[in-house]
SENUTI-808205 format. One record per residue: residue number from 1; x, y, z of N, C-alpha, C, O, CB in turn; residue in three letters; chain. Coordinates in steps of 0.2 Angstrom, whole numbers, plus 2048, in hexadecimal, padded with zeros to 3 digits. Glycine has a CB too. Layout:
n:NUM, n.px:X, n.py:Y, n.pz:Z, ca.px:X, ca.py:Y, ca.pz:Z, c.px:X, c.py:Y, c.pz:Z, o.px:X, o.py:Y, o.pz:Z, cb.px:X, cb.py:Y, cb.pz:Z, res:ALA, chain:A
...
# end
This chain:
n:1, n.px:803, n.py:7FA, n.pz:800, ca.px:800, ca.py:800, ca.pz:800, c.px:807, c.py:805, c.pz:7FF, o.px:80D, o.py:805, o.pz:7FF, cb.px:7FB, cb.py:801, cb.pz:807, res:UNK, chain:A
n:2, n.px:800, n.py:809, n.pz:7FD, ca.px:807, ca.py:810, ca.pz:7FB, c.px:805, c.py:816, c.pz:802, o.px:800, o.py:816, o.pz:806, cb.px:805, cb.py:816, cb.pz:7F1, res:UNK, chain:A
n:3, n.px:80A, n.py:819, n.pz:803, ca.px:809, ca.py:81C, ca.pz:80A, c.px:807, c.py:822, c.pz:809, o.px:808, o.py:824, o.pz:803, cb.px:80E, cb.py:81D, cb.pz:80F, res:UNK, chain:A
n:4, n.px:804, n.py:825, n.pz:80F, ca.px:801, ca.py:82E, ca.pz:80F, c.px:804, c.py:831, c.pz:80A, o.px:802, o.py:832, o.pz:804, cb.px:803, cb.py:833, cb.pz:815, res:UNK, chain:A
n:5, n.px:80C, n.py:834, n.pz:80E, ca.px:80F, ca.py:837, ca.pz:809, c.px:812, c.py:837, c.pz:802, o.px:814, o.py:83C, o.pz:7FE, cb.px:812, cb.py:838, cb.pz:80B, res:UNK, chain:A
n:6, n.px:811, n.py:82E, n.pz:800, ca.px:810, ca.py:82C, ca.pz:7F9, c.px:80B, c.py:82F, c.pz:7F6, o.px:80C, o.py:832, o.pz:7F0, cb.px:80F, cb.py:826, cb.pz:7F9, res:UNK, chain:A
n:7, n.px:805, n.py:82F, n.pz:7F9, ca.px:7FD, ca.py:830, ca.pz:7F4, c.px:7FE, c.py:836, c.pz:7F5, o.px:7FA, o.py:839, o.pz:7F1, cb.px:7F5, cb.py:82E, cb.pz:7F5, res:UNK, chain:A
n:8, n.px:801, n.py:83A, n.pz:7F9, ca.px:800, ca.py:842, ca.pz:7FB, c.px:803, c.py:845, c.pz:7F5, o.px:7FF, o.py:846, o.pz:7F0, cb.px:803, cb.py:847, cb.pz:803, res:UNK, chain:A
n:9, n.px:80A, n.py:845, n.pz:7F4, ca.px:811, ca.py:847, ca.pz:7EE, c.px:80D, c.py:844, c.pz:7E9, o.px:80D, o.py:849, o.pz:7E5, cb.px:81B, cb.py:843, cb.pz:7F0, res:UNK, chain:A
n:10, n.px:808, n.py:83F, n.pz:7E5, ca.px:806, ca.py:83D, ca.pz:7E0, c.px:800, c.py:841, c.pz:7DE, o.px:7FF, o.py:842, o.pz:7D8, cb.px:805, cb.py:837, cb.pz:7E1, res:UNK, chain:A
n:11, n.px:7FC, n.py:845, n.pz:7E4, ca.px:7F7, ca.py:847, ca.pz:7E2, c.px:7F6, c.py:84D, c.pz:7E1, o.px:7F2, o.py:850, o.pz:7DE, cb.px:7F3, cb.py:846, cb.pz:7E6, res:UNK, chain:A
n:12, n.px:7FC, n.py:850, n.pz:7E4, ca.px:801, ca.py:856, ca.pz:7E4, c.px:800, c.py:859, c.pz:7DE, o.px:7FC, o.py:85E, o.pz:7DC, cb.px:809, cb.py:854, cb.pz:7E4, res:UNK, chain:A
n:13, n.px:808, n.py:854, n.pz:7D9, ca.px:809, ca.py:856, ca.pz:7D3, c.px:807, c.py:855, c.pz:7CE, o.px:808, o.py:858, o.pz:7C9, cb.px:80D, cb.py:856, cb.pz:7D2, res:UNK, chain:A
n:14, n.px:801, n.py:84E, n.pz:7CE, ca.px:7F9, ca.py:84F, ca.pz:7C9, c.px:7F5, c.py:855, c.pz:7C8, o.px:7F2, o.py:857, o.pz:7C3, cb.px:7F3, cb.py:84B, cb.pz:7CD, res:UNK, chain:A
n:15, n.px:7F5, n.py:85A, n.pz:7CF, ca.px:7F3, ca.py:860, ca.pz:7CF, c.px:7F6, c.py:864, c.pz:7CB, o.px:7F4, o.py:868, o.pz:7C7, cb.px:7F2, cb.py:862, cb.pz:7D4, res:UNK, chain:A
n:16, n.px:7FD, n.py:865, n.pz:7CE, ca.px:801, ca.py:86B, ca.pz:7CA, c.px:802, c.py:868, c.pz:7C3, o.px:801, o.py:86C, o.pz:7BE, cb.px:80A, cb.py:86C, cb.pz:7CE, res:UNK, chain:A
n:17, n.px:804, n.py:863, n.pz:7C2, ca.px:803, ca.py:861, ca.pz:7BA, c.px:7FB, c.py:863, c.pz:7B6, o.px:7FA, o.py:864, o.pz:7B0, cb.px:804, cb.py:858, cb.pz:7BA, res:UNK, chain:A
n:18, n.px:7F8, n.py:863, n.pz:7B8, ca.px:7EF, ca.py:863, ca.pz:7B7, c.px:7EF, c.py:86C, c.pz:7B5, o.px:7ED, o.py:86F, o.pz:7B0, cb.px:7E8, cb.py:860, cb.pz:7BF, res:UNK, chain:A
n:19, n.px:7F3, n.py:86E, n.pz:7BB, ca.px:7F1, ca.py:877, ca.pz:7B8, c.px:7F6, c.py:879, c.pz:7B6, o.px:7F6, o.py:87F, o.pz:7B5, cb.px:7EF, cb.py:87E, cb.pz:7BD, res:UNK, chain:A
n:20, n.px:7FA, n.py:876, n.pz:7B5, ca.px:801, ca.py:878, ca.pz:7AF, c.px:7FE, c.py:878, c.pz:7A8, o.px:7FD, o.py:87D, o.pz:7A4, cb.px:808, cb.py:872, cb.pz:7AE, res:UNK, chain:A
n:21, n.px:7FB, n.py:870, n.pz:7A7, ca.px:7F6, ca.py:86F, ca.pz:79F, c.px:7F0, c.py:874, c.pz:79F, o.px:7ED, o.py:875, o.pz:799, cb.px:7F3, cb.py:866, cb.pz:79E, res:UNK, chain:A
n:22, n.px:7ED, n.py:877, n.pz:7A3, ca.px:7E7, ca.py:87B, ca.pz:7A3, c.px:7E9, c.py:882, c.pz:7A2, o.px:7E5, o.py:886, o.pz:7A0, cb.px:7E3, cb.py:879, cb.pz:7AB, res:UNK, chain:A
n:23, n.px:7EF, n.py:884, n.pz:7A4, ca.px:7F2, ca.py:88B, ca.pz:7A4, c.px:7F6, c.py:889, c.pz:79C, o.px:7F4, o.py:88E, o.pz:798, cb.px:7F7, cb.py:88D, cb.pz:7AD, res:UNK, chain:A
n:24, n.px:7F9, n.py:886, n.pz:79A, ca.px:7FB, ca.py:885, ca.pz:793, c.px:7F4, c.py:887, c.pz:78F, o.px:7F4, o.py:88C, o.pz:78B, cb.px:7FE, cb.py:87D, cb.pz:792, res:UNK, chain:A
n:25, n.px:7EF, n.py:883, n.pz:790, ca.px:7EC, ca.py:881, ca.pz:78A, c.px:7E7, c.py:88A, c.pz:78B, o.px:7E5, o.py:88D, o.pz:787, cb.px:7E7, cb.py:878, cb.pz:78A, res:UNK, chain:A
n:26, n.px:7E6, n.py:88B, n.pz:791, ca.px:7E2, ca.py:895, ca.pz:790, c.px:7E7, c.py:898, c.pz:78D, o.px:7E6, o.py:89C, o.pz:789, cb.px:7E0, cb.py:89A, cb.pz:799, res:UNK, chain:A
n:27, n.px:7EF, n.py:897, n.pz:78F, ca.px:7F2, ca.py:89D, ca.pz:78C, c.px:7F2, c.py:89B, c.pz:783, o.px:7F3, o.py:8A0, o.pz:77F, cb.px:7FC, cb.py:89F, cb.pz:790, res:UNK, chain:A
n:28, n.px:7F2, n.py:896, n.pz:780, ca.px:7F1, ca.py:893, ca.pz:779, c.px:7E8, c.py:895, c.pz:776, o.px:7E6, o.py:896, o.pz:770, cb.px:7F3, cb.py:889, cb.pz:779, res:UNK, chain:A
n:29, n.px:7E5, n.py:895, n.pz:77A, ca.px:7DF, ca.py:89C, ca.pz:779, c.px:7DE, c.py:8A1, c.pz:779, o.px:7D9, o.py:8A4, o.pz:776, cb.px:7DB, cb.py:89C, cb.pz:77B, res:UNK, chain:A
n:30, n.px:7E2, n.py:8A5, n.pz:77D, ca.px:7E2, ca.py:8AA, ca.pz:77C, c.px:7E7, c.py:8AC, c.pz:776, o.px:7E6, o.py:8AF, o.pz:771, cb.px:7E2, cb.py:8AD, cb.pz:781, res:UNK, chain:A
n:31, n.px:7EE, n.py:8A8, n.pz:777, ca.px:7F0, ca.py:8AC, ca.pz:770, c.px:7EF, c.py:8AB, c.pz:76B, o.px:7F3, o.py:8AD, o.pz:766, cb.px:7F5, cb.py:8AE, cb.pz:76F, res:UNK, chain:A
n:32, n.px:7E8, n.py:8A6, n.pz:769, ca.px:7E5, ca.py:8A4, ca.pz:764, c.px:7E0, c.py:8AA, c.pz:761, o.px:7DF, o.py:8AB, o.pz:75B, cb.px:7E2, cb.py:89D, cb.pz:765, res:UNK, chain:A
n:33, n.px:7DE, n.py:8AD, n.pz:766, ca.px:7DB, ca.py:8B4, ca.pz:763, c.px:7E0, c.py:8B9, c.pz:75E, o.px:7DE, o.py:8BD, o.pz:75A, cb.px:7D9, cb.py:8B8, cb.pz:76A, res:UNK, chain:A
n:34, n.px:7E4, n.py:8B8, n.pz:760, ca.px:7E9, ca.py:8BD, ca.pz:75C, c.px:7F0, c.py:8BA, c.pz:757, o.px:7F4, o.py:8BD, o.pz:755, cb.px:7EC, cb.py:8C2, cb.pz:763, res:UNK, chain:A
n:35, n.px:7EF, n.py:8B6, n.pz:756, ca.px:7F4, ca.py:8B3, ca.pz:753, c.px:7F1, c.py:8AB, c.pz:750, o.px:7ED, o.py:8A7, o.pz:753, cb.px:7FB, cb.py:8B3, cb.pz:758, res:UNK, chain:A
n:36, n.px:7F3, n.py:8AB, n.pz:747, ca.px:7F0, ca.py:8A6, ca.pz:743, c.px:7F3, c.py:8A1, c.pz:745, o.px:7EE, o.py:89D, o.pz:746, cb.px:7EF, cb.py:8A7, cb.pz:73C, res:UNK, chain:A
n:37, n.px:7F9, n.py:89E, n.pz:747, ca.px:7FE, ca.py:899, ca.pz:748, c.px:7FA, c.py:896, c.pz:74E, o.px:7F6, o.py:891, o.pz:74E, cb.px:806, cb.py:89C, cb.pz:748, res:UNK, chain:A
n:38, n.px:7FB, n.py:89A, n.pz:754, ca.px:7F7, ca.py:896, ca.pz:759, c.px:7EF, c.py:894, c.pz:75B, o.px:7EC, o.py:890, o.pz:75F, cb.px:7F9, cb.py:899, cb.pz:75E, res:UNK, chain:A
n:39, n.px:7ED, n.py:899, n.pz:755, ca.px:7E6, ca.py:896, ca.pz:755, c.px:7E4, c.py:890, c.pz:750, o.px:7DE, o.py:88E, o.pz:750, cb.px:7E2, cb.py:89B, cb.pz:752, res:UNK, chain:A
n:40, n.px:7E9, n.py:88D, n.pz:74C, ca.px:7EB, ca.py:888, ca.pz:748, c.px:7ED, c.py:882, c.pz:74C, o.px:7EA, o.py:87D, o.pz:74A, cb.px:7F0, cb.py:889, cb.pz:746, res:UNK, chain:A
n:41, n.px:7F1, n.py:883, n.pz:750, ca.px:7F6, ca.py:87F, ca.pz:758, c.px:7ED, c.py:87F, c.pz:75B, o.px:7EB, o.py:879, o.pz:75C, cb.px:7FF, cb.py:885, cb.pz:75F, res:UNK, chain:A
n:42, n.px:7E8, n.py:884, n.pz:75E, ca.px:7E4, ca.py:880, ca.pz:761, c.px:7DF, c.py:87C, c.pz:761, o.px:7DC, o.py:878, o.pz:765, cb.px:7E2, cb.py:882, cb.pz:764, res:UNK, chain:A
n:43, n.px:7DE, n.py:87F, n.pz:759, ca.px:7DB, ca.py:879, ca.pz:755, c.px:7DD, c.py:873, c.pz:755, o.px:7DA, o.py:86E, o.pz:757, cb.px:7DB, cb.py:87A, cb.pz:74E, res:UNK, chain:A
n:44, n.px:7E3, n.py:873, n.pz:754, ca.px:7E7, ca.py:86B, ca.pz:754, c.px:7E6, c.py:869, c.pz:75B, o.px:7E6, o.py:863, o.pz:75C, cb.px:7F0, cb.py:86B, cb.pz:752, res:UNK, chain:A
n:45, n.px:7E6, n.py:86D, n.pz:75F, ca.px:7E6, ca.py:869, ca.pz:769, c.px:7DF, c.py:865, c.pz:767, o.px:7DE, o.py:85F, o.pz:767, cb.px:7E5, cb.py:871, cb.pz:773, res:UNK, chain:A
n:46, n.px:7DB, n.py:869, n.pz:766, ca.px:7D3, ca.py:86A, ca.pz:769, c.px:7D0, c.py:863, c.pz:764, o.px:7CC, o.py:85F, o.pz:766, cb.px:7CE, cb.py:874, cb.pz:767, res:UNK, chain:A
n:47, n.px:7D2, n.py:862, n.pz:75D, ca.px:7D4, ca.py:85D, ca.pz:759, c.px:7D5, c.py:858, c.pz:75E, o.px:7D0, o.py:854, o.pz:761, cb.px:7DA, cb.py:85E, cb.pz:755, res:UNK, chain:A
n:48, n.px:7DC, n.py:857, n.pz:75F, ca.px:7DE, ca.py:84F, ca.pz:765, c.px:7D9, c.py:84F, c.pz:769, o.px:7D5, o.py:84A, o.pz:76A, cb.px:7E5, cb.py:84E, cb.pz:76A, res:UNK, chain:A
n:49, n.px:7D9, n.py:855, n.pz:76D, ca.px:7D2, ca.py:852, ca.pz:773, c.px:7CC, c.py:853, c.pz:771, o.px:7CC, o.py:859, o.pz:770, cb.px:7D1, cb.py:856, cb.pz:77C, res:UNK, chain:A
n:50, n.px:7C8, n.py:850, n.pz:76F, ca.px:7C2, ca.py:850, ca.pz:76A, c.px:7BE, c.py:849, c.pz:76B, o.px:7C0, o.py:845, o.pz:767, cb.px:7C6, cb.py:852, cb.pz:762, res:UNK, chain:A
n:51, n.px:7BA, n.py:847, n.pz:76E, ca.px:7B9, ca.py:842, ca.pz:770, c.px:7BC, c.py:83F, c.pz:779, o.px:7B8, o.py:83C, o.pz:77C, cb.px:7BC, cb.py:83E, cb.pz:769, res:UNK, chain:A
n:52, n.px:7C0, n.py:841, n.pz:77A, ca.px:7C2, ca.py:83F, ca.pz:780, c.px:7C0, c.py:843, c.pz:787, o.px:7C3, o.py:842, o.pz:78C, cb.px:7C9, cb.py:83F, cb.pz:77F, res:UNK, chain:A
n:53, n.px:7BB, n.py:846, n.pz:788, ca.px:7B7, ca.py:84B, ca.pz:78C, c.px:7B6, c.py:845, c.pz:792, o.px:7B9, o.py:845, o.pz:797, cb.px:7AF, cb.py:850, cb.pz:787, res:UNK, chain:A
n:54, n.px:7B0, n.py:83F, n.pz:78F, ca.px:7AF, ca.py:83D, ca.pz:796, c.px:7B4, c.py:838, c.pz:799, o.px:7B4, o.py:836, o.pz:79F, cb.px:7A8, cb.py:839, cb.pz:796, res:UNK, chain:A
n:55, n.px:7B8, n.py:837, n.pz:796, ca.px:7C1, ca.py:833, ca.pz:799, c.px:7C2, c.py:837, c.pz:79F, o.px:7C3, o.py:836, o.pz:7A4, cb.px:7C8, cb.py:834, cb.pz:793, res:UNK, chain:A
n:56, n.px:7C3, n.py:83D, n.pz:79A, ca.px:7C5, ca.py:843, ca.pz:79E, c.px:7C2, c.py:844, c.pz:7A6, o.px:7C5, o.py:842, o.pz:7AB, cb.px:7C4, cb.py:849, cb.pz:799, res:UNK, chain:A
n:57, n.px:7BD, n.py:846, n.pz:7A5, ca.px:7B7, ca.py:846, ca.pz:7A9, c.px:7B9, c.py:841, c.pz:7B0, o.px:7B9, o.py:842, o.pz:7B6, cb.px:7AF, cb.py:843, cb.pz:7A4, res:UNK, chain:A
n:58, n.px:7BC, n.py:839, n.pz:7AC, ca.px:7B9, ca.py:835, ca.pz:7B0, c.px:7C0, c.py:833, c.pz:7B4, o.px:7C2, o.py:82E, o.pz:7B7, cb.px:7B5, cb.py:82F, cb.pz:7AC, res:UNK, chain:A
n:59, n.px:7C4, n.py:838, n.pz:7B2, ca.px:7CC, ca.py:838, ca.pz:7B4, c.px:7CC, c.py:83E, c.pz:7BA, o.px:7D0, o.py:83E, o.pz:7BF, cb.px:7D2, cb.py:839, cb.pz:7AD, res:UNK, chain:A
n:60, n.px:7C9, n.py:840, n.pz:7B8, ca.px:7C8, ca.py:847, ca.pz:7BE, c.px:7C4, c.py:844, c.pz:7C4, o.px:7C6, o.py:843, o.pz:7C9, cb.px:7C4, cb.py:84E, cb.pz:7BB, res:UNK, chain:A
n:61, n.px:7BF, n.py:842, n.pz:7C2, ca.px:7BA, ca.py:83F, ca.pz:7C7, c.px:7BD, c.py:83A, c.pz:7CB, o.px:7BC, o.py:83B, o.pz:7D1, cb.px:7B4, cb.py:83B, cb.pz:7C3, res:UNK, chain:A
n:62, n.px:7C1, n.py:834, n.pz:7C8, ca.px:7C6, ca.py:831, ca.pz:7CD, c.px:7CB, c.py:832, c.pz:7D0, o.px:7CE, o.py:82E, o.pz:7D4, cb.px:7C8, cb.py:82D, cb.pz:7CC, res:UNK, chain:A
n:63, n.px:7CD, n.py:838, n.pz:7CE, ca.px:7D5, ca.py:83B, ca.pz:7D1, c.px:7D1, c.py:83E, c.pz:7D6, o.px:7D4, o.py:83E, o.pz:7DC, cb.px:7DA, cb.py:841, cb.pz:7CD, res:UNK, chain:A
n:64, n.px:7CA, n.py:840, n.pz:7D6, ca.px:7C8, ca.py:846, ca.pz:7DC, c.px:7C7, c.py:840, c.pz:7E3, o.px:7C9, o.py:840, o.pz:7E9, cb.px:7C0, cb.py:84B, cb.pz:7DA, res:UNK, chain:A
n:65, n.px:7C3, n.py:83D, n.pz:7DF, ca.px:7C0, ca.py:836, ca.pz:7E3, c.px:7C6, c.py:832, c.pz:7E6, o.px:7C4, o.py:82F, o.pz:7EB, cb.px:7BC, cb.py:830, cb.pz:7DE, res:UNK, chain:A
n:66, n.px:7CD, n.py:830, n.pz:7E5, ca.px:7D3, ca.py:82F, ca.pz:7E7, c.px:7D6, c.py:833, c.pz:7ED, o.px:7D8, o.py:831, o.pz:7F2, cb.px:7D7, cb.py:830, cb.pz:7E3, res:UNK, chain:A
n:67, n.px:7D5, n.py:838, n.pz:7EC, ca.px:7DA, ca.py:83E, ca.pz:7EC, c.px:7D6, c.py:83F, c.pz:7F4, o.px:7DA, o.py:842, o.pz:7F8, cb.px:7D9, cb.py:845, cb.pz:7E5, res:UNK, chain:A
n:68, n.px:7D0, n.py:83D, n.pz:7F6, ca.px:7CC, ca.py:842, ca.pz:7FA, c.px:7CB, c.py:83B, c.pz:801, o.px:7C8, o.py:83C, o.pz:806, cb.px:7C2, cb.py:847, cb.pz:7F6, res:UNK, chain:A
# end
């Protein structure tokens, strides 16, 4: 069984990683308003993410359940 400190570190690193991804995505959204290159990158990223909404929601719910 994993120790409390190991699980705490894992969930803290997972939260930091998720925050970095969200901030990067938001920066791309803002940049896409003015830059055609960023706009094409945003379309590419949205194309990659299309169809995975339910999976991402399940991962977020599972992580929140395990972390509480």
